[in-house]
C-alpha positions in Angstrom: 0.0 0.0 0.0 1.4 3.4 -1.0 1.9 6.1 1.6 0.0 9.3 1.0 2.0 12.5 0.9 0.6 13.5 4.3 1.5 10.2 6.0 5.0 10.2 4.4 5.6 13.7 5.7 4.4 12.8 9.2 6.7 9.8 9.1 9.7 12.0 8.0 9.0 14.5 10.7 8.7 11.7 13.3 12.0 10.3 12.0 13.6 13.7 12.3 12.5 14.0 15.9 13.8 10.5 16.7 17.1 11.1 15.0 17.8 13.9 17.4 17.2 11.8 20.5 19.2 8.6 19.9 22.8 8.0 20.7 25.1 5.4 19.2 25.0 3.4 22.4 21.2 2.9 22.3 20.5 2.7 18.6 20.5 -1.1 18.5 17.7 -1.4 21.1 15.7 1.3 19.3 16.1 -0.6 16.0 14.9 -3.8 17.7 12.0 -2.1 19.3 10.8 -0.7 15.9 11.5 -4.1 14.3 9.2 -5.7 16.7 6.5 -3.1 15.9 6.9 -3.7 12.2 6.8 -7.5 12.7 3.3 -7.1 14.2 2.2 -4.8 11.4 3.6 -6.5 8.3 5.1 -9.8 9.3 8.7 -11.1 8.8 8.6 -11.2 5.0 8.2 -7.4 4.6 10.5 -6.5 7.5 13.9 -5.2 6.5 16.8 -3.2 7.9 16.0 -0.3 5.6 12.4 -0.2 6.7 13.3 -0.3 10.3 15.9 2.4 9.9 13.4 4.6 8.2 11.0 4.2 11.0 13.6 5.1 13.6 14.7 8.0 11.5 18.4 7.0 10.9 20.3 6.1 7.8 20.4 2.5 6.7 24.2 2.8 7.0 23.8 3.4 10.7 21.5 0.5 11.1 23.7 -1.9 9.1 26.5 -1.0 11.6 24.5 -3.0 14.2 22.7 -5.5 12.0 24.6 -6.7 8.9 21.5 -7.9 7.1 17.9 -8.9 7.5 18.8 -12.3 8.9 20.9 -10.8 11.7 18.0 -8.4 12.6 15.5 -11.2 12.7 17.9 -13.4 14.7 18.4 -10.8 17.3 14.7 -10.1 17.5 13.9 -13.8 17.9 16.7 -14.1 20.5 15.0 -11.3 22.5 11.8 -13.3 22.3 13.5 -16.4 23.8 15.0 -14.3 26.6 11.5 -13.0 27.4 10.2 -16.6 27.3 13.0 -17.6 29.7 11.9 -14.9 32.1 8.3 -15.8 31.8 9.1 -19.4 32.7 11.4 -18.3 35.5 8.8 -16.1 37.2 6.0 -18.6 37.1 4.1 -19.2 40.4 6.0 -21.5 42.7 4.5 -24.5 44.4 5.5 -27.7 46.1 3.0 -29.8 44.2 4.7 -31.4 41.2 1.6 -31.6 39.0 0.8 -28.0 39.7 4.4 -27.0 39.1 4.2 -28.6 35.6 0.9 -26.9 35.0 2.3 -23.5 36.0 5.2 -23.9 33.6 3.0 -24.8 30.7 0.6 -22.0 31.4 3.5 -19.5 31.6 4.7 -20.7 28.2 1.2 -20.7 26.8 0.6 -17.2 28.1 3.8 -15.8 26.6 2.9 -17.3 23.2 -0.6 -15.7 23.1 0.6 -12.3 24.3 3.2 -12.2 21.6 1.9 -14.3 18.7 3.9 -12.7 15.9 7.2 -12.7 17.8 6.5 -16.3 19.0 6.0 -17.5 15.4 9.1 -15.8 14.3 11.1 -17.5 17.1 10.2 -20.9 15.6 9.8 -19.8 12.0 11.4 -21.1 8.8 13.7 -18.0 8.7 16.3 -19.8 10.8 18.4 -22.9 10.2 21.8 -24.2 11.3 23.5 -22.0 8.7 21.7 -18.8 9.5 21.5 -19.0 13.3 23.8 -16.5 15.2 25.2 -17.3 18.6 22.8 -14.9 20.4 19.9 -16.8 19.0 21.2 -20.2 19.9 22.2 -19.1 23.4 18.8 -17.5 24.1 16.9 -20.5 22.8 19.0 -22.9 24.8 18.5 -20.7 27.9 14.7 -20.9 27.6 15.0 -24.7 27.2 17.3 -24.8 30.2 14.7 -23.1 32.3 12.2 -25.6 31.2 14.5 -28.4 32.2 14.8 -26.9 35.6 11.1 -27.0 36.0 11.0 -30.7 34.9 13.9 -31.4 37.3 11.8 -30.1 40.2 8.7 -32.0 39.0 10.6 -35.3 38.7 13.0 -34.6 41.6 15.9 -35.6 39.4 19.2 -33.8 38.5 18.7 -31.2 35.8 21.3 -32.9 33.5 19.7 -36.4 33.6 18.5 -38.1 30.5 15.0 -38.4 31.9 14.8 -34.7 32.6 15.9 -33.9 29.0 13.4 -36.3 27.4 10.6 -35.1 29.6 11.4 -31.4 29.0 11.5 -32.1 25.2 8.1 -33.8 25.5 6.7 -30.9 27.5 8.0 -28.3 25.1 6.6 -30.2 22.1 3.2 -30.5 23.8 2.9 -26.9 24.8 4.4 -25.5 21.6 2.0 -27.6 19.5 -1.0 -26.5 21.5 0.0 -22.8 21.4 0.6 -23.1 17.6 -2.8 -24.7 17.0 -4.6 -22.0 18.9 -2.7 -19.0 17.5 -3.4 -20.2 14.0 -7.1 -20.8 14.8 -6.9 -24.6 14.1 -8.4 -25.0 17.6 -11.0 -22.3 17.8 -11.1 -21.8 21.6 -12.3 -18.6 23.4 -9.4 -16.5 24.5 -10.7 -16.3 28.1 -10.8 -20.1 28.2 -7.3 -21.0 27.1 -6.3 -22.0 30.6 -9.2 -24.5 30.6 -8.0 -25.8 27.2 -4.5 -26.4 28.7 -6.0 -28.3 31.6 -8.2 -30.4 29.3 -5.2 -31.3 27.1 -3.0 -32.2 30.1 -5.8 -34.5 31.4 -5.8 -36.2 28.0 -2.2 -37.1 28.5 -3.0 -38.5 31.9 -5.7 -40.8 30.4 -3.1 -42.1 27.9 -0.5 -42.7 30.5 -2.9 -44.5 32.8 -4.2 -46.8 30.1 -1.1 -47.6 28.0 2.0 -46.9 30.0 
């Protein structure tokens, strides 16, 4: 969609104001913040370093100093998402009941995904593979999974580095991620105010399977 002359002028004036307030030290966070806004508006396909720099009101050369290309920008944005997910899991409600501890962890994950659907889909999107992942992305992703392993370690009362904890954490991540993906994409059309109930229903389904076949 083309910008009207008025909107383009407003954007330019906004950019000029922003240009006067940033410093080299805080440009990268500003670019990531605007990239996140654009991600919500247009999705990852239309997000670019040039578009973000225009929105911030700086030259693309200044932006490329922090993010060499679109992949680097998306990787850093996804890494920020994994760090937020890590914190969401870490600050879940605490309890001494193992079953409730697992539920709290799953709900914290589920809540993060639904509060940040565009960012969440980018984090697990096709934009990243072993050749394009940067260390910041890998470290942030592994950090979030590490927090999930700590939850499972408490639930099972086993060392966090045990094979059973790893397998159980992987199963938990797969279950919660799949449920979040299904609801975000509308495959499971469930009222937003009943998502917690859906999580409980799905977890009970696993209990039925385990009781009958394991």
